[in-house]
MMTF fields as JSON, N, C-alpha, C and O atoms, coordinates in Angstrom:
{
  "mmtfVersion": "1.0.0",
  "mmtfProducer": "UNKNOWN",
  "numBonds": 395,
  "numAtoms": 396,
  "numGroups": 99,
  "numChains": 1,
  "numModels": 1,
  "chainsPerModel": [1],
  "groupsPerChain": [99],
  "chainIdList": ["A"],
  "bondAtomList": [4, 2, 8, 6, 12, 10, 16, 14, 20, 18, 24, 22, 28, 26, 32, 30, 36, 34, 40, 38, 44, 42, 48, 46, 52, 50, 56, 54, 60, 58, 64, 62, 68, 66, 72, 70, 76, 74, 80, 78, 84, 82, 88, 86, 92, 90, 96, 94, 100, 98, 104, 102, 108, 106, 112, 110, 116, 114, 120, 118, 124, 122, 128, 126, 132, 130, 136, 134, 140, 138, 144, 142, 148, 146, 152, 150, 156, 154, 160, 158, 164, 162, 168, 166, 172, 170, 176, 174, 180, 178, 184, 182, 188, 186, 192, 190, 196, 194, 200, 198, 204, 202, 208, 206, 212, 210, 216, 214, 220, 218, 224, 222, 228, 226, 232, 230, 236, 234, 240, 238, 244, 242, 248, 246, 252, 250, 256, 254, 260, 258, 264, 262, 268, 266, 272, 270, 276, 274, 280, 278, 284, 282, 288, 286, 292, 290, 296, 294, 300, 298, 304, 302, 308, 306, 312, 310, 316, 314, 320, 318, 324, 322, 328, 326, 332, 330, 336, 334, 340, 338, 344, 342, 348, 346, 352, 350, 356, 354, 360, 358, 364, 362, 368, 366, 372, 370, 376, 374, 380, 378, 384, 382, 388, 386, 392, 390],
  "bondOrderList": [1, 1, 1, 1, 1, 1, 1, 1, 1, 1, 1, 1, 1, 1, 1, 1, 1, 1, 1, 1, 1, 1, 1, 1, 1, 1, 1, 1, 1, 1, 1, 1, 1, 1, 1, 1, 1, 1, 1, 1, 1, 1, 1, 1, 1, 1, 1, 1, 1, 1, 1, 1, 1, 1, 1, 1, 1, 1, 1, 1, 1, 1, 1, 1, 1, 1, 1, 1, 1, 1, 1, 1, 1, 1, 1, 1, 1, 1, 1, 1, 1, 1, 1, 1, 1, 1, 1, 1, 1, 1, 1, 1, 1, 1, 1, 1, 1, 1],
  "groupList": [{"groupName": "MET", "atomNameList": ["N", "CA", "C", "O"], "elementList": ["N", "C", "C", "O"], "formalChargeList": [0, 0, 0, 0], "bondAtomList": [1, 0, 2, 1, 3, 2], "bondOrderList": [1, 1, 2], "singleLetterCode": "M", "chemCompType": "L-PEPTIDE LINKING"}, {"groupName": "ALA", "atomNameList": ["N", "CA", "C", "O"], "elementList": ["N", "C", "C", "O"], "formalChargeList": [0, 0, 0, 0], "bondAtomList": [1, 0, 2, 1, 3, 2], "bondOrderList": [1, 1, 2], "singleLetterCode": "A", "chemCompType": "L-PEPTIDE LINKING"}, {"groupName": "CYS", "atomNameList": ["N", "CA", "C", "O"], "elementList": ["N", "C", "C", "O"], "formalChargeList": [0, 0, 0, 0], "bondAtomList": [1, 0, 2, 1, 3, 2], "bondOrderList": [1, 1, 2], "singleLetterCode": "C", "chemCompType": "L-PEPTIDE LINKING"}, {"groupName": "GLU", "atomNameList": ["N", "CA", "C", "O"], "elementList": ["N", "C", "C", "O"], "formalChargeList": [0, 0, 0, 0], "bondAtomList": [1, 0, 2, 1, 3, 2], "bondOrderList": [1, 1, 2], "singleLetterCode": "E", "chemCompType": "L-PEPTIDE LINKING"}, {"groupName": "PHE", "atomNameList": ["N", "CA", "C", "O"], "elementList": ["N", "C", "C", "O"], "formalChargeList": [0, 0, 0, 0], "bondAtomList": [1, 0, 2, 1, 3, 2], "bondOrderList": [1, 1, 2], "singleLetterCode": "F", "chemCompType": "L-PEPTIDE LINKING"}, {"groupName": "PRO", "atomNameList": ["N", "CA", "C", "O"], "elementList": ["N", "C", "C", "O"], "formalChargeList": [0, 0, 0, 0], "bondAtomList": [1, 0, 2, 1, 3, 2], "bondOrderList": [1, 1, 2], "singleLetterCode": "P", "chemCompType": "L-PEPTIDE LINKING"}, {"groupName": "ASP", "atomNameList": ["N", "CA", "C", "O"], "elementList": ["N", "C", "C", "O"], "formalChargeList": [0, 0, 0, 0], "bondAtomList": [1, 0, 2, 1, 3, 2], "bondOrderList": [1, 1, 2], "singleLetterCode": "D", "chemCompType": "L-PEPTIDE LINKING"}, {"groupName": "SER", "atomNameList": ["N", "CA", "C", "O"], "elementList": ["N", "C", "C", "O"], "formalChargeList": [0, 0, 0, 0], "bondAtomList": [1, 0, 2, 1, 3, 2], "bondOrderList": [1, 1, 2], "singleLetterCode": "S", "chemCompType": "L-PEPTIDE LINKING"}, {"groupName": "VAL", "atomNameList": ["N", "CA", "C", "O"], "elementList": ["N", "C", "C", "O"], "formalChargeList": [0, 0, 0, 0], "bondAtomList": [1, 0, 2, 1, 3, 2], "bondOrderList": [1, 1, 2], "singleLetterCode": "V", "chemCompType": "L-PEPTIDE LINKING"}, {"groupName": "GLN", "atomNameList": ["N", "CA", "C", "O"], "elementList": ["N", "C", "C", "O"], "formalChargeList": [0, 0, 0, 0], "bondAtomList": [1, 0, 2, 1, 3, 2], "bondOrderList": [1, 1, 2], "singleLetterCode": "Q", "chemCompType": "L-PEPTIDE LINKING"}, {"groupName": "LEU", "atomNameList": ["N", "CA", "C", "O"], "elementList": ["N", "C", "C", "O"], "formalChargeList": [0, 0, 0, 0], "bondAtomList": [1, 0, 2, 1, 3, 2], "bondOrderList": [1, 1, 2], "singleLetterCode": "L", "chemCompType": "L-PEPTIDE LINKING"}, {"groupName": "LYS", "atomNameList": ["N", "CA", "C", "O"], "elementList": ["N", "C", "C", "O"], "formalChargeList": [0, 0, 0, 0], "bondAtomList": [1, 0, 2, 1, 3, 2], "bondOrderList": [1, 1, 2], "singleLetterCode": "K", "chemCompType": "L-PEPTIDE LINKING"}, {"groupName": "TYR", "atomNameList": ["N", "CA", "C", "O"], "elementList": ["N", "C", "C", "O"], "formalChargeList": [0, 0, 0, 0], "bondAtomList": [1, 0, 2, 1, 3, 2], "bondOrderList": [1, 1, 2], "singleLetterCode": "Y", "chemCompType": "L-PEPTIDE LINKING"}, {"groupName": "GLY", "atomNameList": ["N", "CA", "C", "O"], "elementList": ["N", "C", "C", "O"], "formalChargeList": [0, 0, 0, 0], "bondAtomList": [1, 0, 2, 1, 3, 2], "bondOrderList": [1, 1, 2], "singleLetterCode": "G", "chemCompType": "PEPTIDE LINKING"}, {"groupName": "THR", "atomNameList": ["N", "CA", "C", "O"], "elementList": ["N", "C", "C", "O"], "formalChargeList": [0, 0, 0, 0], "bondAtomList": [1, 0, 2, 1, 3, 2], "bondOrderList": [1, 1, 2], "singleLetterCode": "T", "chemCompType": "L-PEPTIDE LINKING"}, {"groupName": "ARG", "atomNameList": ["N", "CA", "C", "O"], "elementList": ["N", "C", "C", "O"], "formalChargeList": [0, 0, 0, 0], "bondAtomList": [1, 0, 2, 1, 3, 2], "bondOrderList": [1, 1, 2], "singleLetterCode": "R", "chemCompType": "L-PEPTIDE LINKING"}, {"groupName": "ILE", "atomNameList": ["N", "CA", "C", "O"], "elementList": ["N", "C", "C", "O"], "formalChargeList": [0, 0, 0, 0], "bondAtomList": [1, 0, 2, 1, 3, 2], "bondOrderList": [1, 1, 2], "singleLetterCode": "I", "chemCompType": "L-PEPTIDE LINKING"}, {"groupName": "ASN", "atomNameList": ["N", "CA", "C", "O"], "elementList": ["N", "C", "C", "O"], "formalChargeList": [0, 0, 0, 0], "bondAtomList": [1, 0, 2, 1, 3, 2], "bondOrderList": [1, 1, 2], "singleLetterCode": "N", "chemCompType": "L-PEPTIDE LINKING"}, {"groupName": "HIS", "atomNameList": ["N", "CA", "C", "O"], "elementList": ["N", "C", "C", "O"], "formalChargeList": [0, 0, 0, 0], "bondAtomList": [1, 0, 2, 1, 3, 2], "bondOrderList": [1, 1, 2], "singleLetterCode": "H", "chemCompType": "L-PEPTIDE LINKING"}],
  "groupTypeList": [0, 1, 2, 3, 4, 5, 6, 6, 7, 8, 8, 3, 9, 10, 1, 11, 10, 12, 7, 8, 4, 13, 6, 14, 14, 15, 16, 11, 16, 10, 4, 1, 10, 1, 8, 3, 6, 3, 0, 17, 8, 13, 6, 10, 7, 17, 1, 8, 13, 0, 14, 9, 7, 1, 8, 7, 18, 9, 10, 0, 16, 10, 15, 17, 8, 7, 10, 8, 11, 14, 15, 15, 3, 13, 15, 9, 16, 4, 12, 7, 10, 2, 6, 6, 18, 8, 12, 14, 10, 10, 11, 14, 13, 0, 3, 18, 8, 15, 3],
  "groupIdList": [1, 2, 3, 4, 5, 6, 7, 8, 9, 10, 11, 12, 13, 14, 15, 16, 17, 18, 19, 20, 21, 22, 23, 24, 25, 26, 27, 28, 29, 30, 31, 32, 33, 34, 35, 36, 37, 38, 39, 40, 41, 42, 43, 44, 45, 46, 47, 48, 49, 50, 51, 52, 53, 54, 55, 56, 57, 58, 59, 60, 61, 62, 63, 64, 65, 66, 67, 68, 69, 70, 71, 72, 73, 74, 75, 76, 77, 78, 79, 80, 81, 82, 83, 84, 85, 86, 87, 88, 89, 90, 91, 92, 93, 94, 95, 96, 97, 98, 99],
  "secStructList": [7, 7, 7, 7, 7, 7, 7, 2, 2, 2, 2, 2, 2, 2, 2, 2, 2, 2, 2, 2, 6, 6, 7, 2, 2, 2, 2, 2, 2, 2, 2, 2, 2, 2, 2, 2, 1, 7, 5, 7, 2, 2, 2, 2, 2, 2, 2, 2, 6, 1, 7, 2, 2, 2, 2, 2, 2, 2, 2, 2, 2, 2, 2, 2, 6, 6, 1, 3, 3, 3, 3, 3, 3, 6, 6, 3, 3, 3, 3, 3, 3, 1, 1, 2, 2, 2, 2, 2, 2, 2, 2, 2, 2, 2, 2, 2, 2, 2, 7],
  "xCoordList": [-32.617, -32.851, -32.53, -31.399, -33.506, -33.311, -32.745, -33.129, -31.825, -31.191, -30.826, -30.346, -31.043, -30.669, -29.202, -28.77, -28.434, -27.011, -26.841, -27.318, -26.162, -26.017, -24.95, -24.083, -25.038, -24.005, -22.73, -22.733, -21.659, -20.339, -20.273, -19.593, -20.965, -20.896, -21.532, -21.048, -22.601, -23.253, -22.351, -22.236, -21.716, -20.799, -19.64, -19.24, -19.098, -18.006, -18.449, -17.718, -19.639, -20.159, -20.367, -20.059, -20.888, -21.128, -19.815, -19.711, -18.809, -17.496, -16.884, -16.281, -17.032, -16.512, -17.228, -16.598, -18.541, -19.312, -18.842, -18.566, -18.75, -18.371, -16.919, -16.583, -16.053, -14.66, -14.549, -13.624, -15.479, -15.492, -15.688, -15.189, -16.404, -16.657, -15.439, -15.494, -14.352, -13.146, -12.253, -11.158, -12.684, -11.888, -12.631, -13.772, -11.981, -12.649, -13.028, -14.061, -12.225, -12.56, -13.852, -14.711, -13.99, -15.207, -16.43, -17.502, -16.278, -17.4, -17.765, -18.945, -16.76, -17.036, -17.76, -18.688, -17.344, -18.005, -19.46, -20.351, -19.709, -21.079, -21.937, -23.092, -21.382, -22.149, -22.407, -23.491, -21.419, -21.618, -22.762, -23.597, -22.798, -23.877, -25.209, -26.255, -25.194, -26.435, -27.014, -28.232, -26.138, -26.579, -27.023, -28.061, -26.251, -26.503, -27.283, -27.652, -27.539, -28.242, -27.421, -27.333, -26.813, -26.095, -24.975, -25.185, -23.772, -22.623, -21.7, -21.677, -20.932, -19.906, -18.577, -18.494, -17.545, -16.262, -15.663, -15.091, -15.786, -15.244, -15.882, -15.191, -17.198, -17.906, -17.553, -17.368, -17.461, -17.075, -15.653, -15.36, -14.779, -13.393, -13.318, -12.578, -14.083, -14.136, -14.748, -14.291, -15.765, -16.471, -15.593, -15.67, -14.761, -13.949, -12.498, -11.716, -12.136, -10.791, -9.702, -8.611, -9.992, -9.016, -8.986, -9.87, -7.968, -7.861, -8.96, -9.501, -9.268, -10.28, -9.847, -10.678, -8.571, -8.054, -8.284, -8.713, -8.0, -8.196, -9.675, -10.038, -10.525, -11.965, -12.486, -13.309, -12.015, -12.433, -12.079, -12.865, -10.9, -10.487, -11.431, -11.829, -11.783, -12.695, -14.104, -14.78, -14.542, -15.854, -15.918, -16.954, -14.817, -14.773, -14.991, -15.725, -14.357, -14.527, -15.979, -16.566, -16.554, -17.942, -18.916, -19.925, -18.618, -19.464, -19.367, -20.359, -18.166, -17.961, -18.755, -19.052, -19.102, -19.912, -21.346, -22.086, -21.72, -23.093, -23.585, -24.746, -22.688, -23.106, -23.392, -24.144, -22.783, -22.906, -23.288, -22.822, -24.136, -24.505, -24.192, -23.925, -24.227, -23.896, -25.051, -25.928, -24.995, -25.918, -25.122, -24.45, -25.196, -24.455, -25.375, -26.522, -24.832, -25.527, -24.513, -23.688, -24.585, -23.573, -22.227, -22.08, -21.248, -19.912, -19.718, -18.69, -20.694, -20.613, -21.174, -22.158, -20.531, -21.045, -21.391, -20.569, -22.604, -23.072, -23.213, -23.673, -22.81, -22.832, -23.905, -24.174, -24.511, -25.505, -25.479, -24.903, -26.11, -26.215, -27.123, -28.093, -26.809, -27.594, -29.046, -29.961, -29.25, -30.612, -30.644, -29.625, -31.812, -31.987, -31.237, -30.949, -30.919, -30.176, -28.81, -28.332, -28.183, -26.856, -26.968, -26.157, -27.965, -28.18, -28.489, -28.015, -29.275, -29.612, -28.354, -28.216, -27.439, -26.179, -25.388, -24.865, -25.301, -24.584, -25.255, -24.597, -26.554, -27.322, -27.215, -26.996, -27.37, -27.289, -25.894, -25.754, -24.867, -23.502, -23.272, -22.626, -23.789, -23.642, -24.356, -23.836, -25.546, -26.273, -25.487, -25.45, -24.869, -24.099, -22.887, -22.638, -22.129, -20.915, -21.234, -20.403, -22.401, -22.781, -23.392, -23.612, -23.669, -24.257, -23.223, -23.527],
  "yCoordList": [74.756, 73.491, 73.651, 73.983, 73.421, 73.529, 72.228, 71.135, 72.37, 71.193, 71.494, 72.587, 70.555, 70.707, 70.339, 69.299, 71.172, 70.909, 69.794, 69.921, 68.692, 67.542, 67.795, 68.656, 67.021, 67.147, 66.428, 65.693, 66.646, 66.148, 64.633, 64.137, 63.889, 62.427, 61.926, 60.97, 62.567, 62.19, 62.553, 61.785, 63.708, 64.125, 63.136, 62.783, 62.687, 61.712, 60.384, 59.793, 59.912, 58.665, 58.784, 57.856, 59.921, 60.144, 60.2, 59.647, 60.865, 60.933, 59.545, 59.223, 58.719, 57.343, 56.537, 55.789, 56.697, 55.992, 56.39, 55.527, 57.683, 58.137, 57.819, 57.679, 57.703, 57.36, 55.954, 55.665, 55.093, 53.728, 53.749, 52.87, 54.737, 54.849, 55.387, 55.532, 55.682, 56.193, 55.12, 55.429, 53.877, 52.765, 52.077, 51.646, 51.979, 51.409, 49.946, 49.508, 49.195, 47.784, 47.659, 46.841, 48.461, 48.392, 48.8, 48.215, 49.786, 50.196, 49.068, 48.796, 48.414, 47.277, 46.159, 45.558, 45.878, 44.842, 45.224, 44.389, 46.468, 46.912, 46.816, 46.394, 47.205, 47.082, 45.621, 45.28, 44.762, 43.33, 42.797, 42.032, 43.198, 42.747, 43.376, 42.763, 44.572, 45.211, 44.473, 44.358, 43.972, 43.263, 41.845, 41.391, 41.144, 39.726, 39.444, 38.296, 40.447, 40.324, 39.649, 40.165, 38.492, 37.736, 36.949, 36.299, 37.011, 36.313, 35.844, 36.42, 34.775, 34.361, 35.005, 35.663, 34.819, 35.473, 35.043, 35.867, 33.765, 33.274, 33.96, 34.372, 34.079, 34.75, 36.235, 36.788, 36.87, 38.283, 38.478, 39.444, 37.558, 37.615, 37.574, 38.342, 36.681, 36.603, 37.857, 38.333, 38.382, 39.552, 40.796, 41.596, 40.965, 42.177, 41.957, 42.907, 40.711, 40.417, 40.566, 41.051, 40.151, 40.219, 38.895, 38.055, 38.716, 37.481, 37.44, 38.468, 36.228, 36.071, 36.749, 37.301, 36.709, 37.353, 38.864, 39.459, 39.478, 40.923, 41.283, 42.277, 40.475, 40.727, 40.56, 41.354, 39.542, 39.328, 40.522, 40.928, 41.075, 42.249, 43.429, 44.127, 43.645, 44.745, 44.494, 45.431, 43.252, 42.91, 43.201, 43.632, 42.968, 43.262, 44.765, 45.161, 45.58, 47.035, 47.416, 48.228, 46.827, 47.122, 46.674, 47.335, 45.572, 45.095, 46.025, 46.265, 46.549, 47.414, 48.711, 49.306, 49.156, 50.373, 50.035, 50.902, 48.779, 48.305, 48.543, 48.893, 48.351, 48.408, 47.021, 46.865, 46.01, 44.623, 43.752, 43.971, 42.77, 41.8, 40.394, 40.191, 39.428, 38.046, 37.104, 37.389, 35.963, 34.858, 33.582, 33.388, 32.715, 31.454, 30.339, 30.217, 29.532, 28.338, 27.196, 27.053, 26.39, 25.356, 26.001, 26.773, 25.688, 26.273, 27.523, 28.193, 27.833, 29.005, 30.236, 30.166, 31.358, 32.65, 33.467, 33.631, 33.972, 34.782, 36.228, 36.507, 37.131, 38.565, 39.239, 38.842, 40.27, 41.063, 42.482, 42.733, 43.4, 44.768, 44.775, 44.02, 45.62, 45.656, 46.06, 45.484, 47.047, 47.513, 48.357, 48.542, 48.855, 49.651, 50.979, 51.56, 51.462, 52.721, 52.619, 53.587, 51.461, 51.275, 51.409, 52.091, 50.765, 50.885, 52.337, 52.829, 53.013, 54.413, 55.278, 56.155, 55.05, 55.788, 55.567, 56.517, 54.306, 53.995, 54.662, 55.298, 54.51, 55.051, 56.583, 57.152, 57.231, 58.682, 59.161, 60.145, 58.472, 58.814, 58.676, 59.529, 57.616, 57.412, 58.503, 58.997, 58.878, 59.955, 61.253, 62.015, 61.503, 62.74, 62.78, 63.798, 61.693, 61.71, 61.675, 62.085, 61.204, 61.143, 62.448, 62.594, 63.402, 64.694, 65.557, 66.674],
  "zCoordList": [-28.422, -27.757, -26.273, -25.92, -25.406, -23.969, -23.42, -23.839, -22.475, -21.898, -20.455, -20.152, -19.578, -18.179, -18.022, -18.52, -17.339, -17.151, -16.122, -14.994, -16.498, -15.587, -14.52, -14.673, -13.436, -12.404, -12.849, -13.836, -12.119, -12.511, -12.662, -13.561, -11.804, -11.894, -13.195, -13.801, -13.609, -14.873, -16.049, -17.004, -15.982, -17.046, -17.16, -18.269, -16.033, -16.042, -16.651, -17.445, -16.285, -16.845, -18.35, -19.098, -18.793, -20.212, -20.979, -22.073, -20.412, -21.054, -21.177, -22.201, -20.146, -20.188, -21.273, -22.022, -21.347, -22.375, -23.767, -24.6, -24.021, -25.352, -25.688, -26.864, -24.691, -24.973, -25.559, -26.318, -25.21, -25.743, -27.258, -27.96, -27.758, -29.189, -29.947, -31.169, -29.25, -29.88, -30.47, -30.941, -30.46, -30.975, -32.126, -31.964, -33.28, -34.459, -34.263, -34.769, -33.552, -33.315, -32.525, -32.855, -31.49, -30.686, -31.5, -31.346, -32.351, -33.204, -34.167, -34.385, -34.741, -35.638, -34.902, -35.442, -33.68, -32.878, -32.636, -32.788, -32.265, -32.014, -33.273, -33.203, -34.425, -35.665, -36.024, -36.496, -35.805, -36.074, -35.221, -35.703, -33.964, -33.078, -33.447, -33.238, -33.985, -34.43, -35.626, -35.762, -36.495, -37.7, -37.366, -37.848, -36.551, -36.286, -35.01, -34.761, -34.209, -32.928, -31.84, -30.726, -32.144, -31.123, -31.787, -32.811, -31.195, -31.771, -30.649, -29.561, -30.94, -29.999, -30.398, -31.435, -29.585, -29.828, -31.165, -31.878, -31.509, -32.777, -33.973, -34.904, -33.942, -35.032, -35.1, -36.184, -33.941, -33.909, -34.413, -35.117, -34.05, -34.504, -36.027, -36.642, -36.622, -38.089, -38.702, -39.741, -38.065, -38.602, -38.621, -39.553, -37.598, -37.511, -37.923, -37.974, -38.216, -38.699, -37.654, -37.953, -36.433, -35.341, -34.599, -34.769, -33.777, -32.999, -31.941, -31.534, -31.514, -30.476, -29.179, -28.458, -28.887, -27.686, -27.73, -26.741, -28.872, -29.024, -28.927, -28.297, -29.551, -29.503, -28.074, -27.618, -27.374, -25.986, -25.106, -24.251, -25.321, -24.556, -24.816, -23.883, -26.077, -26.422, -25.878, -25.453, -25.89, -25.339, -23.847, -23.342, -23.138, -21.711, -21.483, -20.577, -22.3, -22.19, -22.475, -21.759, -23.523, -23.883, -22.792, -22.548, -22.15, -21.045, -19.841, -19.154, -19.588, -18.423, -18.493, -17.458, -19.69, -19.827, -20.254, -20.72, -20.091, -20.335, -21.752, -21.964, -22.732, -24.132, -24.682, -25.643, -24.06, -24.517, -23.322, -22.203, -23.576, -22.537, -23.033, -24.217, -22.124, -22.476, -22.149, -21.333, -22.84, -22.564, -22.729, -23.742, -21.743, -21.797, -22.28, -21.852, -23.185, -23.668, -23.627, -24.529, -22.573, -22.383, -22.116, -21.168, -22.947, -22.793, -23.64, -23.541, -24.461, -25.341, -24.654, -23.918, -24.907, -24.45, -25.683, -26.585, -25.712, -26.822, -26.363, -25.255, -27.233, -26.944, -27.786, -28.92, -27.202, -27.922, -27.358, -26.299, -28.083, -27.59, -26.364, -26.3, -25.4, -24.157, -24.39, -23.801, -25.25, -25.499, -26.769, -27.434, -27.087, -28.305, -28.264, -29.311, -27.071, -26.974, -27.634, -28.225, -27.539, -28.139, -29.651, -30.278, -30.235, -31.675, -32.053, -33.077, -31.232, -31.501, -31.504, -32.358, -30.57, -30.545, -31.833, -32.416, -32.276, -33.516, -34.712, -35.536, -34.789, -35.911, -35.975, -37.045, -34.835, -34.781, -35.17, -35.896, -34.689, -35.061, -36.547, -37.155, -37.145, -38.59, -39.373, -40.373, -38.919, -39.59, -39.516, -40.482, -38.394, -38.226, -39.143, -39.789, -39.213, -40.046, -41.528, -42.338, -41.906, -43.319, -43.828, -45.03, -42.93, -43.351, -44.018, -44.438]
}
């Protein structure tokens, strides 16, 4: 498999992205959003079995690396995966660990 060696800034960004996947709570949040498409903090809190405060903290981390985006509806904020690449990362990772 041929691959072009990336420069240091790209390697650093990639390492930061993959480090986010090192937390089980964040992975659960991403899978919940993959299944439901869009959820608020309360729904995510119930889905992953954590407090809303803890989920909000993890969502901030996910937003900082552009894995999750938001949409406001009145006073509610809804979260969803940024794009299909996020789902592809989850899916590919699951295929790898299940082999």
